[in-house]
C-alpha positions, 0 to 999 in steps of 0.5 A: 500500500502507498504510505505517507512519508515520515511527518515532522513534528509540528509540521503544519501550524493550525490556521488561526481564527482570524485567517479562516475563510468559511463558505457562506452558512458554514461553521467551524468544526473541531474534530470529525463527525461521522455522517453517512447514510446506511450501515458501514460496509465490511471490508473484504480485501479478497473481494474488493475491486476498483473498476473504471467503466462506461465510455472509456477511450478503448471501450473496455473495463479497467480493474484493480485489486485493492493491493494494485490500486493502493500501490499507485503513486501516493500524494497528499493534499491539504484541504478543507472539508465542507459538509452540507449539514453546515460544518467545515473541517479546516486544514486536513492533510489527505493522502491517497491516489490522485483522480488524475492518475486514474484518468491517465491510466484508464482515459475516457473517450473524447466525448465524456463530460461527466463521471459517476463515482460508485460506492458500496450499496449502490451509492453514487455521486455525479461530477463534471469531468473538470471537477473530477480531474482537478489536481486536488481531487483525491481517492483518499486512503489516509487523513493526517498520516493515518489510515482512514477508519471504516466509519470515515470511508476506509479503504477508499473515499473521494475528496473533492475539496472545492465541492460539498463533501457529499460529492466525495463518497465513502467506500468508493468502488469505481468510476463510470465515464458518461457522455451526458450528465445523470444525477447521483444518489443525493442529487436524485433526492433534492441536493444540488447537482453541482454542490459548490459551497462558495456559491451555497449550492445546497439544494436542487431548487437553487439550480440555474439553467445548465447546472443539472441534466437536461430533462 
């Protein structure tokens, strides 16, 4: 498994309260609450598989075992996490595999515009391709140098720092390339299709033309 580099003590100073810039409607959270829908899945490494499928450039499906996927190049991103329930966790260090790495190994077809990120129990979240391929979007295995706990998404969760946290599912199992947008689990249940916290895009009734799939 890719591992974080040895961390120096006191390597990152916590940002002072005067330096905080939170999205509108958010409050600072100390600690990391556990929030999810449904039970925590049991991790079975011998059955675990990560898939990239849909409109791939070569028309095929690409698969990795857990050992293969976590052996991909490891990097870290310092990023905040903004939950739509109005808490913000500031300055966490996330470690894992960049989404761009997956796209480079298993590229999409030229006409792909969106992805659907699939997780355990059929949970899903749709993203614009440019959000998924951001240099800060990460398939996280670690937070602050420690493996994620099961409650927080072990063995893999997606981190998309510039969008609300529901856009980054826990317990991710694969990515579907799409040539047209399609709403994911929470988007079908009234959440905003884009989910930009700085524009406070919480709910579907706030959507403007172009924010969601064409009917």
